[in-house]
C-alpha positions as CSV (number, residue, x, y, z in Angstrom):
1,M,42.9,95.6,2.5
2,S,45.8,94.6,4.8
3,E,47.4,91.7,4.7
4,D,45.8,90.1,7.7
5,E,42.4,90.7,6.0
6,R,43.4,88.9,3.0
7,V,44.5,85.7,4.8
8,A,41.3,85.6,6.9
9,S,39.0,86.3,3.3
10,A,41.1,83.2,1.6
11,R,40.4,80.9,4.9
12,S,36.7,81.8,5.0
13,A,36.1,81.2,1.3
14,A,38.2,77.9,1.8
15,A,36.0,76.8,4.6
16,G,32.5,77.5,2.5
17,E,34.0,75.6,-0.3
18,R,34.7,72.5,2.0
19,E,31.2,72.9,3.7
20,S,29.3,73.0,0.3
21,A,31.1,70.1,-1.2
22,R,29.9,68.0,2.0
23,P,26.8,65.8,1.2
24,S,23.6,66.3,3.9
25,K,21.9,63.6,4.8
26,G,18.8,64.0,2.9
27,A,21.2,64.6,-0.1
28,G,23.1,61.3,0.5
29,A,20.2,59.6,1.2
30,D,18.6,60.4,-2.5
31,A,22.0,59.8,-4.2
32,G,21.4,55.6,-2.6
33,A,24.7,55.9,-0.6
34,P,23.7,53.2,1.9
35,S,24.1,54.3,5.7
36,A,25.9,52.0,8.4
37,R,22.1,51.3,9.5
38,D,21.2,50.3,6.1
39,G,24.3,48.2,5.8
40,K,23.2,46.1,9.4
41,V,19.7,45.5,8.3
42,K,20.5,44.0,4.8
43,A,23.3,42.0,6.3
44,K,20.7,40.4,8.6
45,R,18.0,40.1,6.0
46,A,20.9,38.2,4.1
47,K,21.4,35.8,6.9
48,E,18.0,35.1,8.0
49,P,16.8,32.1,5.4
50,M,20.3,30.3,6.6
51,G,19.1,30.7,9.7
52,V,15.5,29.2,9.5
53,S,16.9,26.5,7.4
54,R,19.3,25.6,10.1
55,R,16.7,25.7,12.5
56,S,14.6,23.5,10.4
57,L,17.5,21.0,10.2
58,L,18.2,20.7,13.8
59,I,14.2,20.6,14.5
60,G,14.4,17.6,12.0
61,A,17.4,16.2,13.3
62,G,15.8,16.6,16.8
63,G,12.8,14.7,16.0
64,T,14.6,11.8,14.4
65,A,17.0,11.3,17.0
66,A,14.2,11.3,19.1
67,L,12.3,8.5,17.4
68,L,15.4,6.7,17.0
69,G,15.8,7.0,20.9
70,L,12.1,5.4,21.3
71,G,13.0,2.5,19.2
72,A,10.7,3.8,16.0
73,L,13.1,2.9,13.4
74,R,12.0,-1.0,14.0
75,Y,8.5,0.1,13.2
76,A,9.3,1.5,9.6
77,G,9.0,-1.4,7.6
78,H,5.6,-3.2,7.4
79,N,5.1,-7.2,9.1
80,P,2.8,-9.5,7.5
81,L,-0.7,-9.8,8.9
82,V,-3.9,-12.0,8.5
83,R,-6.1,-10.1,6.3
84,P,-10.1,-9.9,6.1
85,P,-11.5,-11.1,2.8
86,G,-10.5,-9.5,0.0
87,G,-7.0,-8.0,1.3
88,Q,-4.8,-10.7,0.6
89,D,-2.9,-8.5,-2.0
90,E,-1.1,-7.1,0.9
91,S,0.8,-4.2,-1.5
92,H,-2.5,-3.0,-2.9
93,L,-4.4,-3.1,0.6
94,V,-1.6,-1.2,2.5
95,S,-1.5,1.8,-0.7
96,A,-5.3,1.9,-1.2
97,C,-6.3,1.7,2.3
98,V,-7.7,5.5,3.5
99,R,-8.0,4.4,6.8
100,C,-11.6,5.2,6.9
101,E,-12.7,2.4,9.6
102,R,-15.7,1.4,7.8
103,C,-14.6,-2.0,7.7
104,Y,-14.1,-2.4,11.2
105,E,-17.7,-1.2,11.8
106,A,-19.5,-2.9,9.4
107,C,-18.0,-6.6,10.9
108,P,-21.1,-8.4,12.9
109,R,-18.2,-10.5,14.6
110,R,-15.9,-7.5,15.3
111,V,-12.9,-9.7,14.1
112,V,-11.6,-6.8,12.0
113,V,-9.1,-4.5,13.5
114,P,-6.9,-1.9,13.1
115,A,-3.1,-3.1,12.5
116,H,-1.0,-1.3,15.4
117,I,2.3,0.6,14.8
118,E,4.3,-2.8,16.4
119,D,3.1,-4.3,12.9
120,G,5.0,-1.4,10.9
121,L,4.0,2.3,10.3
122,L,3.5,1.5,6.5
123,G,0.3,-0.6,7.6
124,M,-0.6,1.1,10.6
125,R,-4.8,1.3,11.2
126,T,-5.2,-0.9,7.7
127,P,-7.5,-3.5,8.6
128,A,-6.5,-7.2,9.9
129,L,-8.4,-10.1,11.7
130,D,-8.2,-10.5,15.7
131,F,-9.5,-13.8,16.5
132,S,-9.9,-13.6,20.1
133,S,-13.3,-13.5,20.4
134,G,-14.9,-14.3,17.2
135,W,-13.8,-15.8,13.6
136,C,-14.7,-14.9,9.9
137,D,-17.6,-16.9,8.0
138,F,-17.6,-14.1,5.0
139,C,-21.0,-12.6,6.7
140,T,-22.8,-15.8,6.0
141,G,-26.2,-15.3,8.1
142,E,-25.9,-11.6,8.0
143,N,-25.3,-10.9,4.0
144,G,-25.6,-14.2,2.1
145,G,-21.8,-15.3,2.3
146,V,-21.1,-11.8,0.7
147,P,-18.3,-10.3,3.6
148,L,-20.0,-6.8,4.8
149,C,-16.0,-5.2,5.2
150,V,-15.4,-5.8,1.3
151,E,-19.0,-4.4,0.6
152,V,-18.5,-1.1,2.2
153,C,-14.7,-0.4,1.2
154,P,-14.6,3.1,-0.8
155,T,-11.6,2.6,-2.4
156,E,-11.7,-1.5,-3.0
157,A,-8.4,-1.9,-1.0
158,L,-10.8,-5.2,0.2
159,R,-11.5,-6.8,-3.0
160,L,-12.7,-10.3,-3.8
161,P,-12.6,-11.8,-7.4
162,E,-16.4,-12.2,-8.6
163,G,-17.4,-15.5,-7.3
164,A,-15.4,-15.5,-4.5
165,T,-16.3,-18.0,-1.4
166,A,-15.2,-18.6,2.0
167,E,-14.2,-21.9,1.3
168,G,-12.1,-21.2,-2.0
169,T,-10.5,-17.7,-0.3
170,V,-7.3,-18.7,2.3
171,L,-7.0,-15.8,4.7
172,G,-4.1,-17.7,6.3
173,L,-2.8,-20.9,8.1
174,A,-3.6,-22.4,11.6
175,V,-0.6,-23.5,13.8
176,I,-0.1,-25.6,17.0
177,D,2.3,-24.7,19.4
178,E,2.3,-28.3,21.0
179,Q,4.2,-26.9,23.7
180,Q,1.7,-24.9,25.1
181,C,-1.4,-27.2,24.0
182,L,-3.3,-29.0,26.5
183,A,-4.3,-31.9,24.3
184,F,-0.7,-32.3,23.9
185,R,-0.7,-32.7,28.0
186,D,-3.2,-35.3,27.6
187,T,-5.8,-33.3,29.4
188,G,-8.2,-34.2,26.3
189,C,-9.0,-30.9,25.4
190,R,-10.6,-30.7,22.0
191,Y,-12.0,-27.2,21.6
192,C,-10.2,-26.7,18.5
193,Y,-11.4,-29.5,16.9
194,D,-14.9,-29.1,17.6
195,A,-15.2,-25.8,16.3
196,C,-13.6,-26.5,13.3
197,V,-16.0,-29.3,12.5
198,N,-19.1,-26.8,13.3
199,A,-17.6,-24.4,10.7
200,G,-18.1,-26.8,8.1
201,Y,-14.1,-27.2,7.0
202,D,-13.2,-30.6,9.0
203,A,-9.1,-28.8,8.6
204,I,-8.3,-30.5,12.0
205,E,-7.7,-33.9,12.6
206,L,-7.3,-36.0,16.1
207,S,-4.3,-38.2,16.2
208,D,-3.2,-41.0,18.6
209,G,-6.4,-42.2,19.3
210,G,-7.1,-42.7,23.0
211,A,-9.0,-40.9,25.4
212,N,-6.6,-38.3,25.0
213,P,-6.1,-37.5,21.1
214,H,-3.9,-34.5,19.8
215,P,-5.2,-32.3,17.0
216,R,-3.2,-31.6,13.9
217,V,-4.0,-29.0,11.0
218,I,-4.9,-30.1,7.3
219,A,-3.0,-27.4,5.6
220,D,-4.9,-28.2,2.5
221,K,-8.3,-27.7,3.9
222,C,-7.4,-24.8,6.5
223,V,-8.5,-21.7,5.0
224,G,-7.6,-19.6,8.4
225,C,-11.1,-18.9,9.2
226,G,-10.3,-18.4,12.7
227,A,-12.7,-20.7,14.7
228,C,-10.1,-22.8,16.3
229,E,-8.4,-19.7,17.6
230,S,-11.5,-18.5,18.7
231,V,-12.3,-21.1,20.9
232,C,-8.9,-22.0,22.3
233,V,-8.7,-22.1,26.3
234,S,-4.7,-22.3,26.7
235,L,-4.3,-19.3,28.1
236,T,-6.9,-19.4,30.4
237,T,-7.1,-22.8,31.6
238,G,-4.2,-24.2,32.8
239,S,-1.7,-23.5,30.4
240,I,1.9,-25.1,31.0
241,A,3.8,-23.1,28.8
242,S,5.9,-20.6,31.0
243,G,5.1,-16.8,29.7
244,A,2.7,-17.7,26.7
245,T,1.2,-14.5,25.2
246,E,-1.0,-16.3,22.7
247,R,-3.0,-19.3,22.2
248,A,-1.9,-22.5,21.7
249,I,-3.4,-22.5,18.2
250,V,-3.5,-19.0,15.6
251,V,-3.9,-18.1,12.2
252,R,-0.6,-17.1,10.6
253,P,-0.2,-15.1,7.7
254,L,0.8,-17.3,4.6
255,E,3.8,-15.1,4.3
256,T,5.3,-15.9,7.4
257,L,5.0,-19.8,7.1
């Protein structure tokens, strides 16, 4: 063999050794060597949980900002309300009520209504009393003095002690706004007084005598039944108070007095 042939043979053998030493695609994959594409997929998967968490955080922050922008923060608490019979334990009522609305439906006088968001998120749609068109007499005529709202409540969010009566259960206290009350403008109005007498409580008296007496609430006798508020005409008959939004006599929750 000539010198040139030996050199060519050596080069060919070296090339063959290098080729055999190089791993094939199949062999490399079987050996677990990650390809560049596999590395990108793993890197993307590693980032995905953080990406989802970030999106959730941004959505939550955006929702909170929107609520704050709408003024929802002021509704986060809870304002005291005049409650139906058996709902005077405010914390128990709010926590036990399931918002089933049975009490609204059972009330024959339609004075049990849902609390609104303006009254606070915690108590929203819990039962409250609205005396704009009626008053609470413990369902005397309809159920023998046992409030139907209490009777139908499935969770005892409304509950009365044994033997409770309308006369012995204080729902609130009637308060007169003398600046708005027509009687204090010497009109002779006495609707609230007559309603209280007819309800059997005699919790309003007429003072100052004469042709235009002024009504005054006797706190020790008032149970907050709402008879007086339901008949007040101050918003519809020549109310003098500018911008008045409620009647001249309203029942207030005891917690606010």
